[in-house]
N, C-alpha and C positions, 0 to 999 in steps of 0.2 A: 504493500500500500504506500501511498504518498501522503505525507503529513507535514504540517508546519504550523507555526503561530504567526498570526498577522496582527497588526495594530490598526484598529478601526477608529477613525476620528468621528466624534459626535459633538453636539453642541456643549456637552458637559465635560469633555476630556478625551482620553484615548482608552479604548476598550480592547484589551488583549482577547483574541479569539483563536481557538484551536480549530484547525481545518484538517480533515482526513478524508481520503477517498481511495477507491480501488486504483490499481495500476491501469494504464491504458489511457486512451484519449477521451473516452466518454462520448457525449455528455452524460452525466449521472444526475438523477433527480436529487434536489437539495433537501436535506433534513436538518432542522435546527434542533439542537440538544440543549435544553434548559436545565442548568445545574440545580442541585438541592441547596438547602439552607447552609450546609457545611462549607460551601464555596467552591470556587474554581480550583481544581487540583487534579492529580494523576488519575483518580478514580473516575472522574467525569470524562477524561480523555479515554480511559479504557472502555467505558460504555460507548463512547462515540466510535471507537475503533470497531467494536463489535457490530454496530449498525452499518458502518462503512463496508465491512466485509460482506454485508448483504446486498451491496450494489449501490450505495448512496454516497453522495457528496455531503459530508457531515460538517456542520459548523457549531461550535460550542462557545458562546460568548461568556466573558467574565462579567456577570451582572452586578457585581459589587465594586466595579472600578471607580465609582464616585467616592468610595470610602478608602481607596488605596488599590495599588496594583497587585492583582493575584493574591488577595488575602484569603485565608481559610482559618479553620478553628480546630483547637485541640479537643477532641471529643472525650478524652480521658479526664481532662480538667473539668469539662462540662458535666460529666457524669458524677464527679466527686463534689462539684459545687452545686449541682442541681440546676433547675431552670432559673434560679435567682442568683447563680454564681456570676462572677465577673466575665468569664468567657461567654456565657449565655447572653449576658447583657450586651456584650460587644457584637455578638451575632445578630441579636434583635435590632440593634442600631443599623447594621449593614442591611438587614432584610427590609427595614423601613424605607430604604432608598429604592427598592424594587417596586415602584408604583406602576399602575396601569399605563399612565402616560409615558413614563420612562421606558417601559419594556417595548412599547410600540415604536418609539423613536429608535431604541437600540436595535430592534429586529430589522427595521427598515434600513438602518445604517449598515448592518452586517450584510443584508441581501444586496445592497447597492455596492458594497465593497467587493463582493465576489462576482458581480454581474459581468465583469470583463474577462473572467476566466472561462475559456471555451470548454473546460471539463465540467462546469456547472450548468445543468440544464436550465434554460430560461422558463420552462413550463411550470406546471403545478408543483407545489411544495408540501412537505409534511413536517411534523414536529413531535417531540416527546419532552415531557418535563417531570422532574422529581421534587416532591416536597413543595417548597414554595414555587419551584419551577413548574409544578403541575398546574397551579393556578395561572401561571404565565402562559402555559400552553393553551389552556382554555381561553384565556383572554385574546391571545393572538389568533386562535381559530375564529374568534368573533370579529376582532378588529380588522384582520386581513382575510376576511372570508372569501374574497375573490381569488386569493392565491393559495390558501391552505386547504387542501382537500381531505386531510386526515390528521388527527392529533390524539396523542395518548397522554394520560395524566396518571403518574405512578406514585403510590402512597401520598395522595394529597391530604391535606387536613380538612377542616370543615368547609365545604363548598356552598353551604347554605347558612347564612348568619342573619341577624336582625338589623344589619347595617345597610344603608342605602346602596353601598357598592358591593353587596354580597355577590360572590362569583357566579352564582347560578343565573343571575340576570344576563350574563353574557350569552346564554344559550339562545336567546331570541334572535340573534343575528348569525348564528353558526350555519353554514351550508354543508360542510364536510361531515365525515363520519368520525365518531369519537370512541375512545376506549378508556375506562377508568378502572384502576386496580387499587382499592382501598386496603389498608392493613387491618387485620382483625383487632390488634391492640394499638390504639391510638387515642391519646387523651382528648383529642378534639373531635373524634368521630364516634357517632352512635349508630346503631342499626336503624333507628328511626330516621336519622338524617340521610343515610344511604338510600333507604326506601323512598324517602321524599325526593331525593335528587333523581332517582330513577324515574319517578313520576314526572318530574320537571322536564326530563328529556322527552317523554311521551307527549306531554302537554305542548311543548314547543316543536314537536314533530322533527326532532333531531335523531338521525340514525346513530345508534351507539349501543355499547354494552357497558354495564356497571357490575363489577365484581367486588366482593370482599373476601380476600384470600385467607382461608383458615390457617391458623398456626403462625401467622406473620405479625411482625411489629413494625411500626413506622420506621422507614429506612431500609427495608428488607432487600432492595435491589442494588444497594451499594456495598461492594465486597470489602471496603475498608472500614465498615462500621460493625460494631459487635453484634448488632441485630440482623446482620446479613443472613438471608435464607436462600441457599443456592437453588433449591427447587422452584421457589417463587420467582427468583430472578430470571431463571431460564424461561419460565412461563411468560414473564413480561416481555422478554426478547422475542419469543415466538409469536405472541399475540400482536405485538406492535408491528413486527415485520409483515405478518399476514394482513393487518389493517392497511399498512402502506401499500403493499403490492396490489391488494384488491382495488384500491382507489386510484392507483396509477396504472392499472392494467398491465403489470409486469409479470414476467415469468419468474417462478421461484428461483432464488439464488441461495446456495448453502452458506449459512453464516456460522 
């Protein structure tokens, strides 16, 4: 495979973005990989490589660049300090910079930056996001509905809240097909919320599947986290690749 890091200029600074694609000339369909709350790091790149092996031109932007270049967090410190620990507070501050407005601007900037690469297909695009990136994936599927034909949201938190900007409102503008994989153990997720979200898909006439994976904990798809679940992680790779291929009318590629 071919991989590199590029520096994408935005109105707010410079955003490091990992790019990985198969060998060859392409063009390959573009897939945007939205990081989890732990930040831009090797594990995000590893997941991007896995998807690229399936035949995609993958881009993984550092969504925390407004808080610093390529920052990430020590999960062992967070585990010992709890959600009120200093490391968790630092992560929450960074996560607060990942607003709906910012992620739309950032995604547009990334797509513009790779548009001159002949290996990147100018056609329909897909995306996947983890944790806070799962919310981003849903929002991008709504805000860029004319470009995103399929999106996967992996171990998202609560997608229905009592706030005016509750993520479920994004469903109204989605045109593509969606896949959601909730963790069984997640402090912000209840079965009632999952069922209600599934009903919101139906009400908005959005094509999609909502799962809650038994035996999993929030973060299950990231191999560098203590809650990693290999079986569930493999499941999310398979389901996401199937989703993308189906909506891009591609032949299966062994990943």
